[in-house]
C-alpha positions in Angstrom: -31.9 -116.4 -18.9 -34.2 -114.4 -17.6 -35.3 -112.1 -20.8 -35.6 -107.8 -20.6 -39.2 -106.2 -20.7 -39.9 -104.5 -23.5 -39.3 -100.8 -24.1 -43.1 -100.2 -23.3 -43.8 -102.1 -20.4 -39.8 -100.4 -19.1 -41.4 -96.7 -19.6 -44.3 -97.9 -17.3 -41.8 -99.3 -14.5 -39.6 -96.7 -14.5 -41.8 -93.5 -14.8 -40.8 -90.1 -13.6 -42.1 -88.6 -10.7 -45.0 -86.3 -12.0 -42.9 -83.1 -11.5 -40.1 -83.6 -13.4 -42.5 -84.0 -16.4 -43.8 -80.5 -16.7 -40.3 -78.5 -18.0 -39.9 -79.3 -21.4 -41.6 -78.6 -24.6 -43.3 -81.7 -25.4 -46.2 -80.4 -22.5 -47.7 -78.1 -24.7 -48.3 -79.9 -27.5 -52.0 -80.8 -28.6 -53.4 -84.3 -28.6 -53.0 -84.9 -32.4 -49.1 -84.6 -32.3 -48.9 -87.4 -29.0 -49.6 -91.3 -29.8 -51.3 -91.9 -27.0 -54.1 -89.6 -27.6 -54.4 -89.4 -31.3 -53.8 -92.9 -31.9 -54.0 -95.8 -29.0 -56.9 -93.7 -27.4 -59.2 -93.1 -31.0 -61.0 -95.9 -32.7 -59.4 -97.2 -35.5 -61.7 -96.1 -38.1 -61.8 -92.3 -36.9 -58.3 -91.7 -37.0 -57.5 -88.5 -38.8 -53.7 -88.0 -39.4 -53.7 -84.8 -40.8 -52.8 -81.2 -39.5 -52.4 -77.7 -41.1 -54.1 -78.0 -44.1 -55.6 -74.8 -45.5 -57.0 -76.0 -49.1 -60.3 -76.7 -49.5 -61.9 -76.9 -52.8 -66.2 -77.0 -53.8 -68.0 -78.3 -56.5 -67.3 -75.4 -59.1 -63.4 -76.4 -58.7 -62.3 -78.7 -61.9 -60.3 -81.2 -59.9 -58.2 -83.9 -62.2 -56.4 -87.0 -61.3 -53.6 -88.9 -62.4 -51.0 -91.5 -60.6 -51.2 -95.0 -59.8 -54.3 -97.2 -59.6 -55.1 -96.3 -56.1 -56.0 -92.5 -57.6 -58.7 -93.7 -59.4 -60.3 -94.3 -56.0 -60.4 -90.4 -55.7 -62.3 -90.2 -58.9 -64.8 -92.5 -58.2 -65.7 -90.8 -55.1 -65.7 -87.1 -56.5 -68.1 -88.4 -59.3 -70.2 -90.0 -56.5 -70.6 -86.7 -54.6 -71.2 -84.4 -57.3 -68.0 -82.7 -57.8 -66.8 -81.4 -60.6 -64.3 -84.6 -61.4 -62.7 -83.0 -64.6 -62.4 -85.1 -67.6 -60.5 -83.7 -70.3 -60.4 -86.9 -72.8 -63.8 -88.8 -73.2 -65.1 -91.3 -75.3 -67.3 -91.4 -78.1 -70.8 -90.8 -77.3 -71.7 -93.3 -80.1 -70.1 -96.0 -77.9 -71.5 -97.3 -74.8 -70.3 -96.3 -71.3 -68.9 -99.7 -70.8 -67.0 -99.8 -73.9 -65.5 -96.1 -73.2 -64.4 -97.6 -69.6 -62.8 -100.6 -71.0 -60.9 -98.4 -73.6 -59.7 -96.1 -70.9 -61.6 -93.1 -71.0 -62.8 -91.3 -67.8 -60.4 -93.7 -65.8 -58.1 -90.7 -65.2 -59.0 -87.0 -66.1 -57.0 -88.0 -69.6 -56.6 -91.4 -71.6 -53.0 -91.8 -70.1 -53.7 -94.6 -67.8 -51.4 -95.5 -65.1 -48.8 -93.5 -64.1 -46.4 -95.0 -61.6 -43.4 -92.4 -61.4 -42.8 -88.7 -61.3 -40.3 -89.2 -64.1 -43.2 -90.9 -66.5 -45.5 -87.7 -65.5 -42.9 -85.4 -66.3 -42.2 -86.9 -69.7 -46.0 -86.6 -70.2 -46.4 -83.2 -69.5 -43.5 -82.6 -71.7 -44.7 -84.4 -74.7 -48.2 -82.7 -73.8 -46.6 -79.2 -74.5 -44.3 -80.1 -77.2 -41.3 -80.1 -75.4 -39.9 -83.2 -75.6 -40.0 -86.2 -78.2 -39.4 -89.6 -77.9 -39.2 -92.8 -79.8 -42.7 -94.6 -80.9 -43.1 -97.1 -78.3 -45.1 -99.2 -80.6 -45.6 -103.0 -79.3 -47.7 -106.0 -80.7 -50.1 -107.2 -78.3 -52.3 -110.3 -78.1 -55.4 -107.7 -79.6 -53.6 -105.5 -82.0 -50.5 -103.0 -81.6 -50.1 -101.5 -78.2 -49.2 -97.9 -77.0 -46.0 -98.6 -75.0 -46.7 -95.1 -72.9 -50.3 -96.3 -72.4 -50.4 -100.3 -72.3 -53.6 -100.2 -70.2 -56.1 -98.3 -72.2 -57.5 -101.0 -73.7 -58.7 -104.0 -72.0 -60.0 -106.5 -74.8 -58.7 -104.7 -78.5 -55.5 -103.0 -79.9 -55.0 -100.5 -82.4 -55.5 -102.0 -86.2 -52.7 -99.7 -87.6 -49.4 -97.7 -86.2 -51.0 -94.9 -88.2 -54.3 -95.3 -86.0 -52.3 -95.6 -82.6 -50.1 -92.3 -83.3 -53.3 -90.2 -84.6 -54.8 -91.2 -81.2 -51.5 -90.7 -79.2 -51.3 -87.1 -80.7 -54.8 -86.2 -80.0 -54.9 -87.6 -76.2 -51.6 -85.5 -75.7 -53.7 -82.2 -77.1 -56.1 -83.1 -74.6 -53.4 -83.8 -71.8 -52.4 -80.1 -72.7 -56.3 -78.9 -71.9 -56.1 -80.8 -68.6 -53.2 -79.0 -67.4 -54.4 -75.7 -68.6 -57.7 -75.8 -67.0 -57.1 -78.1 -63.9 -57.9 -76.2 -60.7 -56.7 -79.1 -58.4 -54.1 -82.0 -59.4 -54.4 -84.7 -57.1 -51.3 -87.2 -58.0 -50.7 -90.6 -56.2 -47.3 -91.8 -56.4 -47.1 -95.3 -56.8 -43.2 -96.7 -57.9 -39.8 -95.9 -57.6 -39.2 -98.9 -59.8 -38.8 -97.8 -63.5 -38.3 -99.2 -66.9 -36.1 -97.0 -69.5 -35.7 -97.3 -73.2 -32.5 -96.9 -74.5 -31.2 -94.5 -75.8 -33.6 -91.7 -75.6 -34.4 -92.2 -71.8 -38.3 -92.5 -72.2 -39.7 -94.1 -69.4 -43.0 -96.9 -69.3 -45.3 -98.1 -67.3 -44.5 -101.3 -67.9 -41.8 -103.2 -69.0 -42.6 -105.2 -72.2 -42.6 -108.9 -72.5 -45.8 -109.8 -70.4 -48.7 -108.8 -72.3 -47.4 -106.6 -75.0 -44.3 -106.9 -77.1 -41.0 -108.7 -76.0 -38.3 -108.2 -74.0 -34.9 -106.7 -75.0 -32.0 -106.2 -72.3 -30.1 -104.2 -74.9 -33.2 -101.6 -75.0 -34.8 -101.9 -71.7 -33.1 -100.8 -68.4 -34.6 -101.0 -64.9 -33.6 -98.1 -62.8 -34.6 -97.4 -59.0 -35.0 -94.0 -58.6 -33.9 -92.2 -55.7 -35.7 -89.3 -53.5 -33.7 -86.5 -55.1 -34.7 -87.5 -58.7 -38.4 -87.9 -57.4 -38.2 -84.9 -55.9 -36.3 -83.3 -59.1 -38.8 -84.7 -61.6 -41.9 -83.8 -60.4 -41.0 -79.9 -59.2 -39.8 -79.8 -62.9 -43.6 -81.0 -63.9 -44.8 -78.6 -61.7 -42.8 -75.6 -62.9 -43.8 -76.4 -66.3 -48.0 -77.0 -65.5 -47.4 -73.7 -63.8 -46.1 -71.4 -66.7 -49.5 -72.4 -68.0 -51.7 -72.6 -65.2 -50.1 -70.8 -62.4 -53.2 -71.1 -59.5 -53.2 -74.7 -60.1 -53.1 -76.0 -56.6 -51.7 -80.4 -56.4 -52.7 -82.6 -53.6 -50.3 -85.5 -53.6 -50.5 -89.1 -52.0 -48.6 -92.3 -51.9 -50.3 -95.3 -52.9 -50.3 -97.7 -50.3 -50.4 -100.9 -52.4 -47.3 -102.9 -52.5 -44.8 -104.0 -55.2 -46.3 -106.9 -57.3 -42.5 -107.9 -57.9 -39.2 -106.2 -57.7 -36.2 -106.1 -60.2 -33.8 -104.4 -57.5 -32.1 -107.6 -56.0 -33.4 -107.4 -52.6 -36.3 -109.1 -51.0 -39.8 -107.6 -52.0 -40.5 -106.3 -48.3 -37.4 -104.9 -48.3 -38.1 -103.6 -51.9 -41.4 -102.2 -51.0 -40.2 -100.8 -47.8 -37.7 -98.6 -49.8 -40.1 -97.4 -52.8 -42.7 -96.4 -50.4 -40.3 -94.4 -47.9 -38.5 -92.9 -51.0 -41.9 -91.5 -52.2 -43.1 -90.7 -48.8 -40.4 -88.6 -48.2 -39.9 -87.0 -51.4 -43.9 -85.7 -50.9 -42.8 -84.4 -47.7 -39.8 -82.2 -49.4 -42.0 -81.5 -52.2 -45.3 -80.4 -50.1 -42.7 -78.3 -48.0 -41.0 -76.5 -50.8 -43.5 -75.7 -53.3 -46.4 -73.6 -52.4 -49.9 -74.9 -52.9 -48.7 -78.6 -52.4 -50.7 -80.4 -50.0 -49.7 -83.8 -49.2 -52.8 -86.0 -48.0 -52.1 -89.5 -45.9 -53.6 -92.1 -47.5 -50.8 -94.0 -47.3 -50.5 -93.7 -43.4 -54.4 -94.6 -43.0 -54.0 -97.7 -44.6 -50.6 -99.1 -43.7 -50.8 -97.9 -39.9 -49.9 -100.4 -37.2 -53.6 -100.0 -35.8 -55.8 -101.8 -38.5 -53.6 -103.2 -41.4 -55.1 -107.0 -40.7 -58.5 -104.8 -41.6 -57.3 -102.8 -44.3 -55.5 -105.2 -46.5 -57.7 -108.6 -47.9 -56.0 -112.0 -48.1 -53.5 -111.0 -50.5 -52.1 -108.5 -48.2 -51.7 -106.0 -51.2 -55.4 -105.4 -52.3 -57.0 -102.7 -49.7 -60.3 -103.6 -48.6 -63.2 -101.5 -48.9 -63.2 -100.9 -45.0 -60.0 -99.0 -46.0 -61.1 -97.1 -48.7 -64.1 -95.9 -47.0 -61.5 -94.0 -44.2 -59.4 -92.7 -46.4 -62.3 -91.1 -48.6 -63.8 -90.2 -45.5 -61.1 -88.2 -44.0 -60.2 -86.6 -47.6 -63.5 -85.0 -47.6 -63.8 -83.9 -44.2 -60.0 -82.6 -45.1 -60.3 -80.8 -48.5 -64.4 -80.2 -48.7 -67.4 -79.4 -46.6 -69.4 -82.4 -47.8 -69.4 -85.7 -46.1 -68.5 -88.7 -48.0 -71.1 -91.1 -48.3 -69.6 -94.4 -47.4 -73.2 -96.6 -49.0 -72.8 -94.5 -52.5 -76.3 -93.0 -51.7 -75.3 -89.4 -52.7 -75.7 -89.7 -56.9 -73.8 -86.3 -58.0 -74.3 -84.9 -61.2 -71.8 -86.2 -62.7 -72.0 -89.9 -62.0 -71.8 -92.1 -64.9 -74.8 -94.6 -64.8 -72.0 -97.6 -64.4 -69.4 -98.2 -62.1 -65.8 -97.6 -63.0 -63.7 -100.4 -62.0 -60.2 -99.6 -60.9 -57.7 -100.7 -63.5 -54.0 -101.2 -62.7 -51.4 -101.8 -65.4 -49.8 -103.8 -62.9 -52.7 -106.6 -62.7 -50.7 -108.0 -65.8 -47.4 -108.7 -64.2 -49.5 -110.0 -61.3 -51.4 -112.3 -63.2 -48.4 -113.5 -65.1 -46.7 -114.1 -61.9 -49.7 -115.6 -59.9 -48.4 -119.7 -60.1 -45.4 -118.2 -58.3 
């Protein structure tokens, strides 16, 4: 049996006469809208898949970050390049910088840890503004008590008492409110659609209890996989609330290219990951189209594009390499600022800490628990 040629080979073999290719609307397209000229003909590390962005920020703008662990790369580079990375909740000046970082300070703009879903973000905004109240979500952990809303804020310790945990949480929510009131630019990275919801109040947790803290109870912890409409509605509601107290804040949305560690959807992990990232990507497109002063930045496309995935993921096929991060950040700085990105880190900005901020992912706790499977 003779195998048919590929579509690409077939297209070359049956190319239409040149005079028939000059009458349609595609002939007026700029090179950035054509695969051959903007992808195939460009060096992979110089591909810049972004158009029509009119948002710029300077060193004077307060730039805040939240979302999945991939968002931490943005905050690290803002610090290193001298931009005004806005941290509304700082650690104790009487503690070492390493201690404060291990305790979750400065990892994001406030000490909320990873925010993987739009609903988790919406509920954080509601709680900080006093518009929603949920159960305490206090769990036991290996080093003390754990805040179920922020299970990753302590690397090597926990809270000694429930009173200490709640006092710290109230102080945290006050600082989140300050953050929402004062931020000029809010960079948010969507990470997941898969969520764990606490019954009966509907509060969303970043991690399911039972692996590194607390105990799993199928009657109390329910799995939910968010739809595109739910992601759009939740984030739109969060933006509306924030703009009531900060009308001029602008948002830059990204999607994390880091795949799921595991899935409870019942589908193969590759199937589940494709669904999750597709939903988030479509949701970002709708949000950027529907909401004024909301921009989408294609970090997901830069890392996962077919042109370079073998260089931009390590052997785990999950973790993004430094080469990939450099590409993302170079395009980010070219797009939104007038300052170039320094891949070697020689630009020591005024806000750069003396120590290195490690990227912290709550999901890593699950990754370690499943490492032998």
